[in-house]
N, CA, C, O and the ligand as a Tripos MOL2 file, in Angstrom:
@<TRIPOS>MOLECULE
protein
  297   295    75     0     0
PROTEIN
NO_CHARGES

@<TRIPOS>ATOM
      1 N         -25.7000   17.2940  -39.3440 N.3       1 MET1
      2 CA        -25.0900   16.4990  -38.2740 C.3       1 MET1
      3 C         -24.0690   17.3430  -37.5210 C.2       1 MET1
      4 O         -23.1850   17.9390  -38.1370 O.2       1 MET1
      5 N         -24.1830   17.4010  -36.1890 N.am      2 PRO2
      6 CA        -23.1840   18.1470  -35.4200 C.3       2 PRO2
      7 C         -21.8570   17.4150  -35.3950 C.2       2 PRO2
      8 O         -21.7870   16.1910  -35.2860 O.2       2 PRO2
      9 N         -20.8410   18.1930  -35.4960 N.am      3 ASN3
     10 CA        -19.4970   17.6330  -35.4600 C.3       3 ASN3
     11 C         -18.8100   18.0480  -34.1670 C.2       3 ASN3
     12 O         -19.1420   19.0860  -33.5950 O.2       3 ASN3
     13 N         -17.8580   17.2490  -33.7030 N.am      4 PRO4
     14 CA        -17.1050   17.6500  -32.5100 C.3       4 PRO4
     15 C         -16.3810   18.9670  -32.7520 C.2       4 PRO4
     16 O         -15.7930   19.1940  -33.8090 O.2       4 PRO4
     17 N         -16.4440   19.8380  -31.7270 N.am      5 PHE5
     18 CA        -15.8070   21.1500  -31.8570 C.3       5 PHE5
     19 C         -14.3100   20.9880  -32.0450 C.2       5 PHE5
     20 O         -13.7120   21.6050  -32.9260 O.2       5 PHE5
     21 N         -13.7160   20.1590  -31.2160 N.am      6 ARG6
     22 CA        -12.2950   19.8490  -31.3760 C.3       6 ARG6
     23 C         -12.0270   18.4680  -30.8040 C.2       6 ARG6
     24 O         -12.7790   17.9720  -29.9650 O.2       6 ARG6
     25 N         -10.9670   17.8660  -31.2580 N.am      7 LYS7
     26 CA        -10.6010   16.5740  -30.6760 C.3       7 LYS7
     27 C          -9.9410   16.8030  -29.3210 C.2       7 LYS7
     28 O          -9.5180   17.9150  -29.0060 O.2       7 LYS7
     29 N          -9.8580   15.7590  -28.5340 N.am      8 HIS8
     30 CA         -9.3090   15.8900  -27.1910 C.3       8 HIS8
     31 C          -7.8600   16.3470  -27.2460 C.2       8 HIS8
     32 O          -7.1110   16.0260  -28.1680 O.2       8 HIS8
     33 N          -7.5020   17.0970  -26.2370 N.am      9 THR9
     34 CA         -6.1380   17.5910  -26.1610 C.3       9 THR9
     35 C          -5.1920   16.4340  -25.8270 C.2       9 THR9
     36 O          -5.6240   15.4260  -25.2690 O.2       9 THR9
     37 N          -3.9230   16.5690  -26.1590 N.am     10 PRO10
     38 CA         -2.9590   15.5150  -25.7950 C.3      10 PRO10
     39 C          -2.9160   15.2600  -24.2960 C.2      10 PRO10
     40 O          -2.6750   14.1360  -23.8550 O.2      10 PRO10
     41 N          -3.1520   16.3170  -23.5120 N.am     11 ARG11
     42 CA         -3.1540   16.1390  -22.0590 C.3      11 ARG11
     43 C          -4.2870   15.2260  -21.6280 C.2      11 ARG11
     44 O          -4.0970   14.3220  -20.8140 O.2      11 ARG11
     45 N          -5.4630   15.4700  -22.1800 N.am     12 ARG12
     46 CA         -6.6020   14.6650  -21.7920 C.3      12 ARG12
     47 C          -6.4290   13.2140  -22.2440 C.2      12 ARG12
     48 O          -6.7740   12.2840  -21.5160 O.2      12 ARG12
     49 N          -5.8980   13.0350  -23.4370 N.am     13 THR13
     50 CA         -5.6470   11.6830  -23.9240 C.3      13 THR13
     51 C          -4.6230   10.9760  -23.0430 C.2      13 THR13
     52 O          -4.7840    9.7990  -22.7200 O.2      13 THR13
     53 N          -3.5640   11.6970  -22.6510 N.am     14 GLY14
     54 CA         -2.5520   11.0830  -21.8090 C.3      14 GLY14
     55 C          -3.0800   10.7330  -20.4410 C.2      14 GLY14
     56 O          -2.7190    9.6990  -19.8790 O.2      14 GLY14
     57 N          -3.9300   11.5810  -19.8970 N.am     15 ASN15
     58 CA         -4.5220   11.2810  -18.6010 C.3      15 ASN15
     59 C          -5.3530   10.0050  -18.6670 C.2      15 ASN15
     60 O          -5.2960    9.1680  -17.7660 O.2      15 ASN15
     61 N          -6.1210    9.8650  -19.7350 N.am     16 ARG16
     62 CA         -6.9660    8.6810  -19.8580 C.3      16 ARG16
     63 C          -6.1010    7.4270  -19.9870 C.2      16 ARG16
     64 O          -6.3690    6.4100  -19.3470 O.2      16 ARG16
     65 N          -5.0720    7.5100  -20.8110 N.am     17 ARG17
     66 CA         -4.2430    6.3310  -21.0430 C.3      17 ARG17
     67 C          -3.4260    5.9670  -19.8060 C.2      17 ARG17
     68 O          -3.1060    4.7980  -19.5910 O.2      17 ARG17
     69 N          -3.0920    6.9620  -18.9990 N.am     18 SER18
     70 CA         -2.3110    6.6540  -17.8040 C.3      18 SER18
     71 C          -3.1290    5.8330  -16.8170 C.2      18 SER18
     72 O          -2.5740    5.0340  -16.0630 O.2      18 SER18
     73 N          -4.4480    6.0240  -16.8160 N.am     19 LYS19
     74 CA         -5.2910    5.2600  -15.8980 C.3      19 LYS19
     75 C          -5.3260    3.7920  -16.2930 C.2      19 LYS19
     76 O          -5.5170    2.9310  -15.4350 O.2      19 LYS19
     77 N          -5.1470    3.4920  -17.5640 N.am     20 ASN20
     78 CA         -5.2110    2.1020  -18.0020 C.3      20 ASN20
     79 C          -3.9810    1.3160  -17.6020 C.2      20 ASN20
     80 O          -4.0210    0.0890  -17.5020 O.2      20 ASN20
     81 N          -2.8830    2.0270  -17.3710 N.am     21 SER21
     82 CA         -1.6450    1.3250  -17.0820 C.3      21 SER21
     83 C          -1.3660    1.2410  -15.5910 C.2      21 SER21
     84 O          -0.3270    0.7240  -15.1830 O.2      21 SER21
     85 N          -2.2890    1.7480  -14.7680 N.am     22 GLN22
     86 CA         -2.0440    1.7130  -13.3400 C.3      22 GLN22
     87 C          -2.1740    0.2920  -12.8160 C.2      22 GLN22
     88 O          -2.9950   -0.4920  -13.2930 O.2      22 GLN22
     89 N          -1.3540   -0.0210  -11.8330 N.am     23 LEU23
     90 CA         -1.3910   -1.3440  -11.2410 C.3      23 LEU23
     91 C          -2.6170   -1.4720  -10.3510 C.2      23 LEU23
     92 O          -2.9360   -0.5730   -9.5730 O.2      23 LEU23
     93 N          -3.2890   -2.5960  -10.4780 N.am     24 HIS24
     94 CA         -4.4250   -2.8730   -9.6190 C.3      24 HIS24
     95 C          -3.9740   -3.8720   -8.5550 C.2      24 HIS24
     96 O          -3.5790   -4.9990   -8.8520 O.2      24 HIS24
     97 N          -4.0470   -3.4230   -7.3270 N.am     25 LEU25
     98 CA         -3.5750   -4.2660   -6.2490 C.3      25 LEU25
     99 C          -4.5600   -5.3810   -5.9200 C.2      25 LEU25
    100 O          -4.2000   -6.3430   -5.2420 O.2      25 LEU25
    101 N          -5.7740   -5.2650   -6.3820 N.am     26 GLY26
    102 CA         -6.7450   -6.3070   -6.1110 C.3      26 GLY26
    103 C          -7.2740   -6.2440   -4.7000 C.2      26 GLY26
    104 O          -7.1490   -5.2280   -4.0150 O.2      26 GLY26
    105 N          -7.8700   -7.3450   -4.2730 N.am     27 GLY27
    106 CA         -8.4730   -7.3690   -2.9560 C.3      27 GLY27
    107 C          -7.4270   -7.4540   -1.8730 C.2      27 GLY27
    108 O          -6.3130   -7.9270   -2.0960 O.2      27 GLY27
    109 N          -7.7930   -7.0000   -0.7180 N.am     28 GLN28
    110 CA         -6.9050   -7.0940    0.4200 C.3      28 GLN28
    111 C          -7.6430   -7.7720    1.5580 C.2      28 GLN28
    112 O          -8.8670   -7.6940    1.6690 O.2      28 GLN28
    113 N          -6.8660   -8.4410    2.4040 N.am     29 SER29
    114 CA         -7.4440   -9.1040    3.5590 C.3      29 SER29
    115 C          -6.6410   -8.7190    4.7870 C.2      29 SER29
    116 O          -5.5940   -8.0790    4.6910 O.2      29 SER29
    117 N          -7.1410   -9.1140    5.9260 N.am     30 ARG30
    118 CA         -6.4940   -8.7660    7.1840 C.3      30 ARG30
    119 C          -5.5850   -9.9090    7.6330 C.2      30 ARG30
    120 O          -5.9020  -11.0870    7.4690 O.2      30 ARG30
    121 N          -4.4640   -9.5260    8.1930 N.am     31 CYS31
    122 CA         -3.5460  -10.5130    8.7590 C.3      31 CYS31
    123 C          -4.2020  -11.1340    9.9890 C.2      31 CYS31
    124 O          -4.8370  -10.4450   10.7870 O.2      31 CYS31
    125 N          -4.0360  -12.4580   10.1250 N.am     32 THR32
    126 CA         -4.6560  -13.1310   11.2610 C.3      32 THR32
    127 C          -3.9240  -12.8450   12.5600 C.2      32 THR32
    128 O          -4.4670  -13.0370   13.6480 O.2      32 THR32
    129 N          -2.6800  -12.3810   12.4340 N.am     33 ASN33
    130 CA         -1.8750  -12.1510   13.6390 C.3      33 ASN33
    131 C          -1.9650  -10.7050   14.1120 C.2      33 ASN33
    132 O          -2.2750  -10.4360   15.2720 O.2      33 ASN33
    133 N          -1.6840   -9.7660   13.1810 N.am     34 CYS34
    134 CA         -1.5930   -8.3770   13.6110 C.3      34 CYS34
    135 C          -2.7240   -7.5220   13.0520 C.2      34 CYS34
    136 O          -2.7590   -6.3180   13.3060 O.2      34 CYS34
    137 N          -3.6400   -8.1080   12.3060 N.am     35 LYS35
    138 CA         -4.8410   -7.4370   11.8020 C.3      35 LYS35
    139 C          -4.5350   -6.2870   10.8400 C.2      35 LYS35
    140 O          -5.3720   -5.4060   10.6420 O.2      35 LYS35
    141 N          -3.3610   -6.2910   10.2520 N.am     36 SER36
    142 CA         -3.0490   -5.2420    9.2830 C.3      36 SER36
    143 C          -3.4590   -5.7060    7.8840 C.2      36 SER36
    144 O          -3.6300   -6.9000    7.6360 O.2      36 SER36
    145 N          -3.6100   -4.7450    6.9830 N.am     37 MET37
    146 CA         -4.0440   -5.0570    5.6340 C.3      37 MET37
    147 C          -2.9130   -5.7620    4.8750 C.2      37 MET37
    148 O          -1.7880   -5.2670    4.8030 O.2      37 MET37
    149 N          -3.2390   -6.9220    4.3170 N.am     38 VAL38
    150 CA         -2.2480   -7.7420    3.6320 C.3      38 VAL38
    151 C          -2.8530   -8.2240    2.3210 C.2      38 VAL38
    152 O          -4.0430   -8.5310    2.2480 O.2      38 VAL38
    153 N          -2.0360   -8.2840    1.3070 N.am     39 ARG39
    154 CA         -2.4910   -8.8770    0.0580 C.3      39 ARG39
    155 C          -2.6960  -10.3750    0.2830 C.2      39 ARG39
    156 O          -1.9120  -11.0090    0.9890 O.2      39 ARG39
    157 N          -3.7480  -10.9420   -0.3140 N.am     40 PRO40
    158 CA         -4.0040  -12.3630   -0.1020 C.3      40 PRO40
    159 C          -2.8740  -13.2330   -0.6560 C.2      40 PRO40
    160 O          -2.2430  -12.8910   -1.6560 O.2      40 PRO40
    161 N          -2.6380  -14.3310   -0.0070 N.am     41 HIS41
    162 CA         -1.6250  -15.3290   -0.3910 C.3      41 HIS41
    163 C          -0.2210  -14.7500   -0.3480 C.2      41 HIS41
    164 O           0.6500  -15.1480   -1.1220 O.2      41 HIS41
    165 N          -0.0090  -13.8140    0.5550 N.am     42 THR42
    166 CA          1.3240  -13.2640    0.7260 C.3      42 THR42
    167 C           1.6540  -13.2070    2.2170 C.2      42 THR42
    168 O           0.7650  -13.1790    3.0670 O.2      42 THR42
    169 N           2.9340  -13.1900    2.5050 N.am     43 VAL43
    170 CA          3.3800  -13.0850    3.8890 C.3      43 VAL43
    171 C           3.1440  -11.6560    4.3670 C.2      43 VAL43
    172 O           3.3520  -10.6940    3.6280 O.2      43 VAL43
    173 N           2.7110  -11.5430    5.6010 N.am     44 CYS44
    174 CA          2.4650  -10.2260    6.1650 C.3      44 CYS44
    175 C           3.7840   -9.4730    6.3030 C.2      44 CYS44
    176 O           4.7680  -10.0090    6.8120 O.2      44 CYS44
    177 N           3.7910   -8.2330    5.8470 N.am     45 LYS45
    178 CA          5.0170   -7.4380    5.9350 C.3      45 LYS45
    179 C           5.2900   -6.9850    7.3570 C.2      45 LYS45
    180 O           6.4390   -6.7750    7.7470 O.2      45 LYS45
    181 N           4.2180   -6.8350    8.1290 N.am     46 GLU46
    182 CA          4.3800   -6.2560    9.4600 C.3      46 GLU46
    183 C           4.9640   -7.2680   10.4400 C.2      46 GLU46
    184 O           5.8950   -6.9520   11.1800 O.2      46 GLU46
    185 N           4.4100   -8.5010   10.4450 N.am     47 CYS47
    186 CA          4.8060   -9.4580   11.4670 C.3      47 CYS47
    187 C           5.4440  -10.7090   10.8850 C.2      47 CYS47
    188 O           6.0150  -11.5060   11.6310 O.2      47 CYS47
    189 N           5.3620  -10.9050    9.5620 N.am     48 GLY48
    190 CA          6.0010  -12.0650    8.9630 C.3      48 GLY48
    191 C           5.2170  -13.3520    9.1170 C.2      48 GLY48
    192 O           5.7750  -14.4400    8.9720 O.2      48 GLY48
    193 N           3.9220  -13.2400    9.4110 N.am     49 PHE49
    194 CA          3.0960  -14.4200    9.5730 C.3      49 PHE49
    195 C           2.4010  -14.7650    8.2630 C.2      49 PHE49
    196 O           2.0380  -13.8840    7.4840 O.2      49 PHE49
    197 N           2.2250  -16.0550    8.0370 N.am     50 TYR50
    198 CA          1.4250  -16.5170    6.9020 C.3      50 TYR50
    199 C           0.7310  -17.8030    7.3080 C.2      50 TYR50
    200 O           1.3780  -18.7620    7.7290 O.2      50 TYR50
    201 N          -0.5700  -17.8200    7.1820 N.am     51 GLY51
    202 CA         -1.3260  -19.0100    7.5460 C.3      51 GLY51
    203 C          -1.2540  -19.3250    9.0230 C.2      51 GLY51
    204 O          -1.3350  -20.4900    9.4130 O.2      51 GLY51
    205 N          -1.1020  -18.3020    9.8550 N.am     52 GLY52
    206 CA         -1.0520  -18.5050   11.2880 C.3      52 GLY52
    207 C           0.2920  -18.9710   11.7990 C.2      52 GLY52
    208 O           0.4370  -19.2840   12.9800 O.2      52 GLY52
    209 N           1.2900  -19.0200   10.9050 N.am     53 LYS53
    210 CA          2.6130  -19.4560   11.3370 C.3      53 LYS53
    211 C           3.6330  -18.3760   11.0220 C.2      53 LYS53
    212 O           3.4940  -17.6190   10.0610 O.2      53 LYS53
    213 N           4.6590  -18.3270   11.8550 N.am     54 LEU54
    214 CA          5.7330  -17.3660   11.6330 C.3      54 LEU54
    215 C           6.6330  -17.8750   10.5110 C.2      54 LEU54
    216 O           7.2840  -18.9110   10.6510 O.2      54 LEU54
    217 N           6.6660  -17.1520    9.4130 N.am     55 VAL55
    218 CA          7.4500  -17.5680    8.2500 C.3      55 VAL55
    219 C           8.7570  -16.8020    8.1900 C.2      55 VAL55
    220 O           9.8240  -17.3850    8.0030 O.2      55 VAL55
    221 N           8.6650  -15.5020    8.3500 N.am     56 ILE56
    222 CA          9.8510  -14.6570    8.2870 C.3      56 ILE56
    223 C          10.0440  -14.0160    9.6480 C.2      56 ILE56
    224 O           9.1700  -13.3110   10.1520 O.2      56 ILE56
    225 N          11.1960  -14.2740   10.2260 N.am     57 ALA57
    226 CA         11.4730  -13.6960   11.5290 C.3      57 ALA57
    227 C          11.6420  -12.1910   11.3810 C.2      57 ALA57
    228 O          12.3440  -11.7020   10.4960 O.2      57 ALA57
    229 N          10.9770  -11.4790   12.2710 N.am     58 LYS58
    230 CA         11.0170  -10.0280   12.2060 C.3      58 LYS58
    231 C          12.3430   -9.5150   12.7410 C.2      58 LYS58
    232 O          12.8470   -9.9820   13.7620 O.2      58 LYS58
    233 N          12.8900   -8.5520   12.0340 N.am     59 LYS59
    234 CA         14.1460   -7.9620   12.4790 C.3      59 LYS59
    235 C          13.8950   -7.0870   13.7010 C.2      59 LYS59
    236 O          12.9870   -6.2570   13.7320 O.2      59 LYS59
    237 N          14.7360   -7.3080   14.7020 N.am     60 GLU60
    238 CA         14.5810   -6.5140   15.9040 C.3      60 GLU60
    239 C          15.2710   -5.1740   15.7320 C.2      60 GLU60
    240 O          16.4560   -5.0950   15.4080 O.2      60 GLU60
    241 N          14.5120   -4.1500   15.9540 N.am     61 LYS61
    242 CA         15.0650   -2.8040   15.8390 C.3      61 LYS61
    243 C          15.6180   -2.3720   17.1910 C.2      61 LYS61
    244 O          15.0560   -2.6710   18.2440 O.2      61 LYS61
    245 N          16.7110   -1.6740   17.1240 N.am     62 LYS62
    246 CA         17.2930   -1.1520   18.3440 C.3      62 LYS62
    247 C          16.4730    0.0390   18.8290 C.2      62 LYS62
    248 O          16.2790    1.0170   18.1080 O.2      62 LYS62
    249 N          16.0080   -0.0660   20.0400 N.am     63 ALA63
    250 CA         15.1860    0.9960   20.5940 C.3      63 ALA63
    251 C          16.0750    2.1650   21.0010 C.2      63 ALA63
    252 O          16.9430    2.0580   21.8660 O.2      63 ALA63
    253 N          15.8210    3.2570   20.3520 N.am     64 LYS64
    254 CA         16.5950    4.4550   20.6700 C.3      64 LYS64
    255 C          15.9000    5.2190   21.7880 C.2      64 LYS64
    256 O          14.7370    5.6070   21.6780 O.2      64 LYS64
    257 N          16.6280    5.4160   22.8390 N.am     65 GLN65
    258 CA         16.0550    6.1500   23.9530 C.3      65 GLN65
    259 C          16.6210    7.5550   23.9510 C.2      65 GLN65
    260 O          17.8300    7.7650   24.0490 O.2      65 GLN65
    261 N          15.7380    8.4830   23.8410 N.am     66 GLN66
    262 CA         16.1630    9.8690   23.8640 C.3      66 GLN66
    263 C          16.0820   10.3880   25.2880 C.2      66 GLN66
    264 O          15.0130   10.4620   25.8940 O.2      66 GLN66
    265 N          17.2340   10.7370   25.7900 N.am     67 GLU67
    266 CA         17.2600   11.2300   27.1510 C.3      67 GLU67
    267 C          17.1020   12.7410   27.1670 C.2      67 GLU67
    268 O          17.6660   13.4600   26.3430 O.2      67 GLU67
    269 N          16.3220   13.1920   28.1250 N.am     68 GLY68
    270 CA         16.1300   14.6210   28.2730 C.3      68 GLY68
    271 C          15.0050   15.1840   27.4220 C.2      68 GLY68
    272 O          14.6330   16.3450   27.5890 O.2      68 GLY68
    273 N          14.4600   14.3950   26.5230 N.am     69 GLY69
    274 CA         13.3830   14.8910   25.6730 C.3      69 GLY69
    275 C          12.0560   14.3140   26.1010 C.2      69 GLY69
    276 O          11.9530   13.1320   26.4310 O.2      69 GLY69
    277 N          11.0640   15.1380   26.0950 N.am     70 GLU70
    278 CA          9.7400   14.6660   26.4500 C.3      70 GLU70
    279 C           9.0030   14.2480   25.1960 C.2      70 GLU70
    280 O           9.0760   14.9120   24.1620 O.2      70 GLU70
    281 N           8.2910   13.1370   25.3020 N.am     71 GLU71
    282 CA          7.5160   12.6780   24.1590 C.3      71 GLU71
    283 C           6.2340   13.4990   24.0460 C.2      71 GLU71
    284 O           5.5210   13.7280   25.0230 O.2      71 GLU71
    285 N           5.9780   13.9200   22.8460 N.am     72 GLN72
    286 CA          4.7630   14.6940   22.6240 C.3      72 GLN72
    287 C           3.6840   13.7640   22.0890 C.2      72 GLN72
    288 O           3.8700   13.0410   21.1110 O.2      72 GLN72
    289 N           2.5810   13.8160   22.7580 N.am     73 GLN73
    290 CA          1.4680   12.9700   22.3210 C.3      73 GLN73
    291 C           0.3420   13.8550   21.7950 C.2      73 GLN73
    292 O           0.0750   14.9400   22.3130 O.2      73 GLN73
    293 N          -0.2730   13.3780   20.8030 N.am     74 GLY74
    294 CA         -1.4010   14.1540   20.3040 C.3      74 GLY74
    295 C          -1.3850   14.1060   18.8280 C.2      74 GLY74
    296 O          -2.2510   14.6960   18.1810 O.2      74 GLY74
    297 ZN          0.6580   -9.5040   10.3200 Zn       75 ZN75
@<TRIPOS>BOND
     1     1     2 1
     2     2     3 1
     3     3     4 2
     4     3     5 am
     5     5     6 1
     6     6     7 1
     7     7     8 2
     8     7     9 am
     9     9    10 1
    10    10    11 1
    11    11    12 2
    12    11    13 am
    13    13    14 1
    14    14    15 1
    15    15    16 2
    16    15    17 am
    17    17    18 1
    18    18    19 1
    19    19    20 2
    20    19    21 am
    21    21    22 1
    22    22    23 1
    23    23    24 2
    24    23    25 am
    25    25    26 1
    26    26    27 1
    27    27    28 2
    28    27    29 am
    29    29    30 1
    30    30    31 1
    31    31    32 2
    32    31    33 am
    33    33    34 1
    34    34    35 1
    35    35    36 2
    36    35    37 am
    37    37    38 1
    38    38    39 1
    39    39    40 2
    40    39    41 am
    41    41    42 1
    42    42    43 1
    43    43    44 2
    44    43    45 am
    45    45    46 1
    46    46    47 1
    47    47    48 2
    48    47    49 am
    49    49    50 1
    50    50    51 1
    51    51    52 2
    52    51    53 am
    53    53    54 1
    54    54    55 1
    55    55    56 2
    56    55    57 am
    57    57    58 1
    58    58    59 1
    59    59    60 2
    60    59    61 am
    61    61    62 1
    62    62    63 1
    63    63    64 2
    64    63    65 am
    65    65    66 1
    66    66    67 1
    67    67    68 2
    68    67    69 am
    69    69    70 1
    70    70    71 1
    71    71    72 2
    72    71    73 am
    73    73    74 1
    74    74    75 1
    75    75    76 2
    76    75    77 am
    77    77    78 1
    78    78    79 1
    79    79    80 2
    80    79    81 am
    81    81    82 1
    82    82    83 1
    83    83    84 2
    84    83    85 am
    85    85    86 1
    86    86    87 1
    87    87    88 2
    88    87    89 am
    89    89    90 1
    90    90    91 1
    91    91    92 2
    92    91    93 am
    93    93    94 1
    94    94    95 1
    95    95    96 2
    96    95    97 am
    97    97    98 1
    98    98    99 1
    99    99   100 2
   100    99   101 am
   101   101   102 1
   102   102   103 1
   103   103   104 2
   104   103   105 am
   105   105   106 1
   106   106   107 1
   107   107   108 2
   108   107   109 am
   109   109   110 1
   110   110   111 1
   111   111   112 2
   112   111   113 am
   113   113   114 1
   114   114   115 1
   115   115   116 2
   116   115   117 am
   117   117   118 1
   118   118   119 1
   119   119   120 2
   120   119   121 am
   121   121   122 1
   122   122   123 1
   123   123   124 2
   124   123   125 am
   125   125   126 1
   126   126   127 1
   127   127   128 2
   128   127   129 am
   129   129   130 1
   130   130   131 1
   131   131   132 2
   132   131   133 am
   133   133   134 1
   134   134   135 1
   135   135   136 2
   136   135   137 am
   137   137   138 1
   138   138   139 1
   139   139   140 2
   140   139   141 am
   141   141   142 1
   142   142   143 1
   143   143   144 2
   144   143   145 am
   145   145   146 1
   146   146   147 1
   147   147   148 2
   148   147   149 am
   149   149   150 1
   150   150   151 1
   151   151   152 2
   152   151   153 am
   153   153   154 1
   154   154   155 1
   155   155   156 2
   156   155   157 am
   157   157   158 1
   158   158   159 1
   159   159   160 2
   160   159   161 am
   161   161   162 1
   162   162   163 1
   163   163   164 2
   164   163   165 am
   165   165   166 1
   166   166   167 1
   167   167   168 2
   168   167   169 am
   169   169   170 1
   170   170   171 1
   171   171   172 2
   172   171   173 am
   173   173   174 1
   174   174   175 1
   175   175   176 2
   176   175   177 am
   177   177   178 1
   178   178   179 1
   179   179   180 2
   180   179   181 am
   181   181   182 1
   182   182   183 1
   183   183   184 2
   184   183   185 am
   185   185   186 1
   186   186   187 1
   187   187   188 2
   188   187   189 am
   189   189   190 1
   190   190   191 1
   191   191   192 2
   192   191   193 am
   193   193   194 1
   194   194   195 1
   195   195   196 2
   196   195   197 am
   197   197   198 1
   198   198   199 1
   199   199   200 2
   200   199   201 am
   201   201   202 1
   202   202   203 1
   203   203   204 2
   204   203   205 am
   205   205   206 1
   206   206   207 1
   207   207   208 2
   208   207   209 am
   209   209   210 1
   210   210   211 1
   211   211   212 2
   212   211   213 am
   213   213   214 1
   214   214   215 1
   215   215   216 2
   216   215   217 am
   217   217   218 1
   218   218   219 1
   219   219   220 2
   220   219   221 am
   221   221   222 1
   222   222   223 1
   223   223   224 2
   224   223   225 am
   225   225   226 1
   226   226   227 1
   227   227   228 2
   228   227   229 am
   229   229   230 1
   230   230   231 1
   231   231   232 2
   232   231   233 am
   233   233   234 1
   234   234   235 1
   235   235   236 2
   236   235   237 am
   237   237   238 1
   238   238   239 1
   239   239   240 2
   240   239   241 am
   241   241   242 1
   242   242   243 1
   243   243   244 2
   244   243   245 am
   245   245   246 1
   246   246   247 1
   247   247   248 2
   248   247   249 am
   249   249   250 1
   250   250   251 1
   251   251   252 2
   252   251   253 am
   253   253   254 1
   254   254   255 1
   255   255   256 2
   256   255   257 am
   257   257   258 1
   258   258   259 1
   259   259   260 2
   260   259   261 am
   261   261   262 1
   262   262   263 1
   263   263   264 2
   264   263   265 am
   265   265   266 1
   266   266   267 1
   267   267   268 2
   268   267   269 am
   269   269   270 1
   270   270   271 1
   271   271   272 2
   272   271   273 am
   273   273   274 1
   274   274   275 1
   275   275   276 2
   276   275   277 am
   277   277   278 1
   278   278   279 1
   279   279   280 2
   280   279   281 am
   281   281   282 1
   282   282   283 1
   283   283   284 2
   284   283   285 am
   285   285   286 1
   286   286   287 1
   287   287   288 2
   288   287   289 am
   289   289   290 1
   290   290   291 1
   291   291   292 2
   292   291   293 am
   293   293   294 1
   294   294   295 1
   295   295   296 2
@<TRIPOS>SUBSTRUCTURE
     1 MET1         2 RESIDUE 1 A MET
     2 PRO2         6 RESIDUE 1 A PRO
     3 ASN3        10 RESIDUE 1 A ASN
     4 PRO4        14 RESIDUE 1 A PRO
     5 PHE5        18 RESIDUE 1 A PHE
     6 ARG6        22 RESIDUE 1 A ARG
     7 LYS7        26 RESIDUE 1 A LYS
     8 HIS8        30 RESIDUE 1 A HIS
     9 THR9        34 RESIDUE 1 A THR
    10 PRO10       38 RESIDUE 1 A PRO
    11 ARG11       42 RESIDUE 1 A ARG
    12 ARG12       46 RESIDUE 1 A ARG
    13 THR13       50 RESIDUE 1 A THR
    14 GLY14       54 RESIDUE 1 A GLY
    15 ASN15       58 RESIDUE 1 A ASN
    16 ARG16       62 RESIDUE 1 A ARG
    17 ARG17       66 RESIDUE 1 A ARG
    18 SER18       70 RESIDUE 1 A SER
    19 LYS19       74 RESIDUE 1 A LYS
    20 ASN20       78 RESIDUE 1 A ASN
    21 SER21       82 RESIDUE 1 A SER
    22 GLN22       86 RESIDUE 1 A GLN
    23 LEU23       90 RESIDUE 1 A LEU
    24 HIS24       94 RESIDUE 1 A HIS
    25 LEU25       98 RESIDUE 1 A LEU
    26 GLY26      102 RESIDUE 1 A GLY
    27 GLY27      106 RESIDUE 1 A GLY
    28 GLN28      110 RESIDUE 1 A GLN
    29 SER29      114 RESIDUE 1 A SER
    30 ARG30      118 RESIDUE 1 A ARG
    31 CYS31      122 RESIDUE 1 A CYS
    32 THR32      126 RESIDUE 1 A THR
    33 ASN33      130 RESIDUE 1 A ASN
    34 CYS34      134 RESIDUE 1 A CYS
    35 LYS35      138 RESIDUE 1 A LYS
    36 SER36      142 RESIDUE 1 A SER
    37 MET37      146 RESIDUE 1 A MET
    38 VAL38      150 RESIDUE 1 A VAL
    39 ARG39      154 RESIDUE 1 A ARG
    40 PRO40      158 RESIDUE 1 A PRO
    41 HIS41      162 RESIDUE 1 A HIS
    42 THR42      166 RESIDUE 1 A THR
    43 VAL43      170 RESIDUE 1 A VAL
    44 CYS44      174 RESIDUE 1 A CYS
    45 LYS45      178 RESIDUE 1 A LYS
    46 GLU46      182 RESIDUE 1 A GLU
    47 CYS47      186 RESIDUE 1 A CYS
    48 GLY48      190 RESIDUE 1 A GLY
    49 PHE49      194 RESIDUE 1 A PHE
    50 TYR50      198 RESIDUE 1 A TYR
    51 GLY51      202 RESIDUE 1 A GLY
    52 GLY52      206 RESIDUE 1 A GLY
    53 LYS53      210 RESIDUE 1 A LYS
    54 LEU54      214 RESIDUE 1 A LEU
    55 VAL55      218 RESIDUE 1 A VAL
    56 ILE56      222 RESIDUE 1 A ILE
    57 ALA57      226 RESIDUE 1 A ALA
    58 LYS58      230 RESIDUE 1 A LYS
    59 LYS59      234 RESIDUE 1 A LYS
    60 GLU60      238 RESIDUE 1 A GLU
    61 LYS61      242 RESIDUE 1 A LYS
    62 LYS62      246 RESIDUE 1 A LYS
    63 ALA63      250 RESIDUE 1 A ALA
    64 LYS64      254 RESIDUE 1 A LYS
    65 GLN65      258 RESIDUE 1 A GLN
    66 GLN66      262 RESIDUE 1 A GLN
    67 GLU67      266 RESIDUE 1 A GLU
    68 GLY68      270 RESIDUE 1 A GLY
    69 GLY69      274 RESIDUE 1 A GLY
    70 GLU70      278 RESIDUE 1 A GLU
    71 GLU71      282 RESIDUE 1 A GLU
    72 GLN72      286 RESIDUE 1 A GLN
    73 GLN73      290 RESIDUE 1 A GLN
    74 GLY74      294 RESIDUE 1 A GLY
    75 ZN75       297 GROUP 0 **** ****
């Protein structure tokens, strides 16, 4: 009967076990408002909509205008 040449290294064992403890995010769906990827049954992080209604008001960011600088596109 052939025997295993050697048992798995601690590194290989640790790699395998680390995969078992990873979080599974599950399925994702699209937001009805902004079409971004959202976990089901959760409020959209991007726009704060849930079920077609605004649940969390989005914080308004102050628009920083850079004068003298040209925007690079590409
Ligand atoms: Zn959204």
